Legacy VTK file of the C-alpha trace (Angstrom):
# vtk DataFile Version 3.0
C-alpha trace
ASCII
DATASET POLYDATA
POINTS 72 float
113.557 115.550 65.494
113.703 117.072 68.974
110.660 115.138 70.122
112.284 111.832 69.118
115.358 112.706 71.169
113.174 113.613 74.137
111.211 110.376 73.788
114.394 108.290 73.664
115.835 110.105 76.665
112.630 109.529 78.608
112.595 105.848 77.591
116.167 105.276 78.770
115.431 107.127 82.013
112.506 104.807 82.685
114.611 101.712 82.001
117.384 102.750 84.369
114.933 103.928 87.026
113.184 100.541 86.917
116.477 98.663 87.206
117.390 100.694 90.291
113.989 100.032 91.839
114.251 96.271 91.296
117.679 96.234 92.919
116.340 97.931 96.019
113.453 95.481 96.330
115.828 92.511 96.177
117.974 94.031 98.908
114.979 94.623 101.180
113.766 91.087 100.611
117.161 89.600 101.475
117.349 91.591 104.701
113.832 90.665 105.751
114.282 86.958 104.986
117.501 86.732 106.962
116.096 88.472 110.029
114.707 86.399 112.871
112.536 89.229 114.172
109.275 89.119 112.232
108.101 92.556 113.440
110.133 94.340 110.745
108.802 92.045 108.011
105.250 92.564 109.227
105.737 96.334 109.200
107.086 96.253 105.647
104.155 94.109 104.501
101.652 96.485 106.117
103.335 99.429 104.414
103.079 97.699 101.047
99.359 97.086 101.578
98.774 100.745 102.483
100.720 101.941 99.455
98.796 99.553 97.216
95.366 100.513 98.569
95.699 104.285 98.266
95.574 104.505 94.432
92.501 102.271 94.360
90.740 104.503 96.884
91.611 107.613 94.874
90.380 106.094 91.602
87.166 104.910 93.263
86.589 108.435 94.594
87.173 109.884 91.140
84.704 107.464 89.543
82.140 108.268 92.239
82.568 111.998 91.570
82.170 111.489 87.798
79.138 109.255 88.358
77.439 111.889 90.495
78.155 114.604 87.917
76.850 112.455 85.042
73.718 111.505 86.952
72.712 115.108 87.762
LINES 1 73
72 0 1 2 3 4 5 6 7 8 9 10 11 12 13 14 15 16 17 18 19 20 21 22 23 24 25 26 27 28 29 30 31 32 33 34 35 36 37 38 39 40 41 42 43 44 45 46 47 48 49 50 51 52 53 54 55 56 57 58 59 60 61 62 63 64 65 66 67 68 69 70 71
């Protein structure tokens, strides 16, 4: 019974955390669209690309490491 309570608590935490995250993204988008200086928008876009690329690089490195171990 305790594990069900923990699972429900975790589920509700994830829902509320996601709602907060979406709200922040909408606020950033509104600020960047209303600004006439495109340097801030370009910086935000570059940051998003860097944050998106890092997990792919880490997963590729992990697969390479596993491949080398399986091959030898």
